[in-house]
C-alpha positions in Angstrom: -0.1 0.1 0.0 2.7 2.6 0.8 4.3 1.9 -2.5 1.0 2.4 -4.4 0.6 5.8 -2.5 4.2 6.8 -3.2 3.6 6.0 -7.0 0.5 8.0 -7.0 2.1 11.1 -5.3 5.0 11.0 -7.6 2.8 10.6 -10.7 0.6 13.3 -9.6 3.6 15.7 -8.9 5.0 15.0 -12.3 1.6 15.8 -14.0 1.3 19.0 -12.1 4.7 20.0 -13.0 4.1 19.3 -16.6 1.0 21.2 -16.6 2.4 24.3 -14.8 3.4 27.1 -17.2 6.9 28.0 -17.0 8.0 31.6 -17.1 9.1 32.7 -20.5 12.5 34.2 -20.4 12.0 37.8 -21.5 14.3 40.4 -22.7 14.4 43.5 -20.5 12.8 46.4 -22.3 15.5 48.6 -23.8 15.5 52.4 -22.9 14.1 54.6 -25.6 16.9 57.2 -25.2 20.6 56.5 -25.8 19.7 53.3 -27.9 20.6 52.8 -31.7 17.1 51.7 -33.1 17.4 50.1 -36.6 14.3 50.5 -38.8 12.7 47.0 -39.3 9.1 47.9 -40.6 7.4 51.0 -42.2 3.6 50.8 -41.9 2.9 47.1 -42.7 5.9 46.7 -45.0 9.3 45.1 -43.7 12.3 47.1 -44.3 15.4 45.2 -45.5 18.1 47.4 -47.0 20.1 45.9 -49.9 23.7 45.3 -49.4 24.7 48.7 -51.1 22.4 50.7 -48.7 23.0 51.7 -45.1 20.2 50.8 -42.7 17.8 53.5 -41.8 18.0 54.2 -37.9 17.2 56.6 -35.1 18.9 57.7 -31.9 17.3 59.9 -29.3 19.8 62.0 -27.0 18.0 63.4 -23.8 20.9 65.9 -23.2 19.3 68.4 -25.6 16.3 66.5 -26.8 18.1 65.9 -30.1 17.0 63.1 -32.4 19.5 62.0 -35.2 19.6 59.2 -37.6 19.7 57.9 -41.4 16.8 57.7 -43.6 17.9 55.5 -46.4 19.9 58.1 -48.4 20.6 61.3 -46.1 21.1 61.9 -42.4 18.3 63.3 -40.3 18.5 65.4 -37.1 16.1 67.6 -35.2 14.5 68.1 -31.8 11.9 65.8 -30.0 9.4 66.3 -27.3 9.0 63.4 -24.7 6.4 63.1 -22.0 5.7 59.6 -20.5 4.5 57.5 -23.6 3.9 60.5 -25.8 6.6 61.5 -28.4 6.7 64.0 -31.1 9.7 64.5 -33.4 10.5 67.7 -35.2 11.1 69.9 -36.9 13.5 67.4 -38.7 16.2 68.5 -41.1 18.2 66.2 -43.5 21.0 66.4 -45.8 20.2 66.8 -49.5 22.0 64.0 -51.3 20.4 62.3 -54.3 21.0 58.5 -54.2 20.2 55.8 -56.7 19.0 53.5 -53.9 16.7 54.4 -50.9 14.9 57.6 -52.0 11.4 56.0 -52.0 12.2 54.5 -48.6 13.4 57.9 -47.3 10.4 59.8 -48.4 8.0 57.5 -46.6 10.1 57.2 -43.6 10.3 61.0 -43.3 6.5 61.4 -43.6 5.9 58.6 -41.0 8.3 60.4 -38.4 6.3 63.6 -38.7 3.2 61.8 -37.8 4.6 60.2 -34.6 2.8 60.8 -31.4 3.6 58.1 -29.1 5.7 55.1 -28.6 6.2 51.7 -26.9 8.9 49.3 -26.2 8.7 45.5 -25.7 12.1 43.8 -25.2 14.2 44.9 -28.1 11.4 46.4 -30.2 10.3 50.0 -30.5 7.0 50.8 -32.1 6.3 54.4 -33.0 2.5 55.3 -33.0 0.4 57.8 -34.6 -2.4 60.0 -32.7 -4.7 57.2 -32.8 -2.0 54.7 -31.3 -1.7 53.1 -34.5 1.8 51.6 -35.3 3.6 53.7 -37.9 7.3 52.4 -37.6 9.0 49.6 -35.9 12.6 49.4 -34.9 14.9 46.8 -33.3 17.6 47.8 -30.9 21.0 47.2 -32.4 24.5 47.6 -31.1 26.1 50.0 -33.6 
């Protein structure tokens, strides 16, 4: 009888352990500022620069509320305003180089940046949101 009880308890404990959800390993949320954010999605379109094109990115520096980055062809810079999860960028300026690659992406990217009104970070992913909290741009933290 004790052997049967021991087998029952062992089996029950294994069953409960197998059915208990395990905590997922999570990547801590990256800080919005002082992080190199590589553009990975523009609207619903994935962004994958070809080998001849530098990757579009964004960096926010809190010391003077400066934003800087690369838009596909030109460098960009400007100011930003941040209050909790609200964020607006601009006015933004950019260099004026003409490029064989990246001009269409740059135009859409700059237009989307002007519409940013919010942000959220989950792990290594930054999503910039419009006034209705809809995703405009998605970035991934990168070590550059």
